[in-house]
N, C-alpha and C positions, 0 to 999 in steps of 0.2 A: 443954566448953571453947568459948569464943566464937571465931568465925571472924575472922582478921586481915583488916582492911580493906585493899584495894589502894591504890595511890598516888592521892591526890586530884587531882594534875595529870593523871594518866593517865585518870581518870574524866571530868574536864572535857573533855579532848581527845576521848575516845570519844563523849561525849554530843553535842558540837558536830559532830563529823564524821559521826555517825550521822544527825543531823537533816538535815544538808545533803547527805549522801552525797558529800562532797568534803573532802579534806584542805586544799585551797586556801582554800575558804570558811571552814572551821573556823579556820585560821590567821589569816585576816583578822578574824574575830569576836573571837578571843582575843588579837589583837595580838601574835602570835608568828610565827616562820617556819614554812613547810611542813615543813622538816626537823625542827623541834622537835616538831610534831604527830606525824610518823611515828615519831620516837624514843620519845615518851611512850606511844603506842599499842602499839609493839613491846614496851616494858617492861611495860605492863599485860597484854598477851597472855602474856608469860613468867610474870608473877605468878599469873595465873589458870590457866595451863596449857592454853589453848585459843585458837583463832583467832577473831577478831572480824570481819575484813573479807576480802573476796575481790575481786580485780580481774577483771572480765569485759569484754573488748572495750573497753578504755580507760574503763570505767565501774566505779564502786565499789559493791559490794553487801555487805549484812550476812549473816553466817552465821546459821543457825537459832538457835544459842546466843545470838548478839548480839541478834537480834530479841526473844528472850525476856527478855534482860537490860535492854534499853533502857528500857522503861516504868518500871521501878523506879528506874533511875539518873536518868532525866528528872524523875520525881516528887520524888526526893530533892533535886536541885538547885533545883527550883521551890520546895520547902518552905524551903530555905535562903534563897532570894531573898526570899520573903514574910516570913520571920522577921526578916531583916535590915531589910527595909523597915519593918516594924512597930516594930523597935527604934529606928530612926533617925528615924522620922516624928515631926514636931512634934505637940504636943497638938492633937487635932482634936475635942475634946469638943463644940465648937459646930457641927461639920460633920455633916449628916444626909444620908446617901446612900441613896436609895430606888430599887429596881429594880422595873420593871413592864413590861407589854406596851406596845408602841409605840402601838397604837390606843387603849387605855384612857388612856394619858397624853395623847394628842392630843384625845380627845373628852370625857373626864370630868375627869381630874386637873388638867391645866394651866389650864383655864378657872376653876378654883376655888382655885388655889394662892396667889393674891395675898392671900386672906383669912387663910391660915395665916401668911404672911410678915408681915402687918400685926399679927397677934396675937403673933407670936414673932420680933421683929426680930433677936434675938441668935443665931438658928439659921441657918446657911448651908445651904440645901437644894440638893442635887444629885440630878438625876433621870437614871437610866440605863435603857435599854430592852433587853430580851432576851426571846426566847420560851422560854429554858431556865430550869429551876429554879436558884435561887441556891445555891451552896455557901458557907455563911457562914464556914467555916474557911479557904477559899481566896480568895474574892472580897472586895474591900474595900467591902462593902455592909452597911448597918445593918438594913435591913428591905426587904421585897418585898411587892407587891400581886399576888396570884396567884389564878387561877381553878381551882376544884376542889371537893373535899368536905371539906377541912380536915384530912385525915388524913395529915400529913407527920411522920415521926418526928424527935424531937430538937429541935423548934421550937415556939414558941407561935403559935397561929393564932387570930386574932380576927375574928369574922364582920363583914363590912361590908354586903354587899347581894346580892340575887338578881337574876336577869335573866328576862325573858320574850322569846320569839321571835315576831315578827310582821312581815309585809311592810310596807315603807315606800317612798314614792316622792315625786317632786316634785309640787306642786299642779298644775303645767302638764300633767303626764302624765294626770291624771284627766279633765281637760277637753279633751283633745286629740282627734285624729281617731279614736282607738280607745278609747272610754270604758272606764274600769276600775271597773265598778259591782258586780261579784260575783267571787268567786274563780275561777270558770270563765273569766273574761276574761283570766286570766294567760297562757293559751295564745297570745294575740295580742301579747304583749309580750316584750321582752328581759329575761331574768332575770340579775341580778347575783349573783355567787358570791364567797365568800372561801375560799381553799384552806386546807389543813392542819386545824387544830382545829375550824373552823366549816364544813367541807366538807359535812356531813350535815344542815345546818339546814333547807334547802329540803325535802328528802325527809321529815324529821320533821314539818314544819308541814303539808305537803300530805297526809300520812297523817292527821293530826289533823283536817284540814278535809274529809276524805272524798273527796279528789281523787286521780286517778291520779298515782303518783310519777314516771311517765314525763315529766310536764311539766317536771320539774327537769332532764331530759336534753336538752331542746331547746336549739338554739344560743343562747349567751349570752356573757357576759364574766366572766372570773375574775381576781381580784386576790389578792395574797398577804398583804395587810394589811386589817383591817376598816375602818379609817378611810378608805382609798382606795375601798372599796366604797360606803361611806356618801356620800362626796363625789361619786361617779359618779351615785348616785341623786339627790342635790341638783341636779346638773347636767342631770338629765332623760335620762340614758343608758338607764335601765331601772328595774326594780323590784328592790329589795334586800331580803334577809332581815335585819331589824334585831334588835338586842339592846338591851334597855332602857338600859343604861349608855352605849351608844355613840350612841344617837339621841335621847334624851329632850330634850336642849337644842335640837337642830335642830327637833324637833316643836314645842317651846314657842315658838320664834321664827318659826315658819311656813315654814321652809325645807323641811321634810318633812311629810307627813301619813300617817295610817294608813288605808288604803282599806277595810279589813275589820275586823270586831270579834273575829275569832278570834285568840287569843294562846295560845301553848304555853309552859307553865312549864318553865324549864330545871331540870335535875336537880342543879345545883351552883351555886356562887356565888363571889363575890370575898372574899378574906381578907387581912388584914394579917399577914404572917408575919415573925417575928423570932427570933433565937437566945434560948433560954430564959434563958441566963446574963445577957443584956443587955436583956431585954425591959422591965424596969422602970427603965431609965436615964431621966433627966429629958427628954432630947430625944425618946426613943421614946414616953414617956408622953404628951408633948404632941402628938405626931403621931397616936397612937392615939385620943386624945380628939377631936381635930379631925376625923379621917377618919370615925369612927363618927357624929359629929354631922352631917357633910356628907352621908354616905350616908343617914342617917335623914331629913334634909331633902329629899333627892332623891326618896326613896320617898314622902314625904307629898305633894310637889308633883305626882308622877305620878298619885296616887290622887285 
């Protein structure tokens, strides 16, 4: 026999009060009185046969049962909001929302995007950036450009391009007071780092170059986004560990140069990822063709 669901109003009151840990803020959010919130939660506790909140020194705390209950209730209301939004949303077949990394958007995608718009003027492109993997069932996103090995369950992953790792710097740095003529000269320069997913790039390259990895630990500057690291190198702040997709345009335009010939192949690459059920929609098909062609052109210009 199925379990009888408790009052929907009580669940709404509980979810809001638990998020804010405040009956007052929950009442403001739901546009009801604090007394109404208290009454709805009391009724919910009676229906469930357990306490959900405890007052401690004028603060509101969740019971252990409520802490276990909250994620499921929150997810259920979030699903309802998303389902309602999808139901009422106007036809957006011409809107194409693409998620990618901020640095890839700034250094590779955006400089090329005008070509896609010229070829497909009827598609309204929207770019959103996030370091997290997209949840296509939850997020209002059509496709994502992500770095990895292409082994993501439940989605179609189309190969775009690979990267190589190699140091880059401003031309002015090479001809400065401390010439950068061989990899050993790096010990006399500021190294620029990118945290998180690229934090190990210098150590990997130094190992491939046969140099002590301790060089990567010398005082330097660290940024949380790759495009900031690249810009710092352009500005002459130090030597950055570049990745092909992020630096090839700056190299081609003379803003950066590659001081050494040692490049380390990355063990992964960029993919266009989309839900399998919608992967062949006209707008995604157009995007896929254009991205694959753009990535191929970039690879040919690099070689």
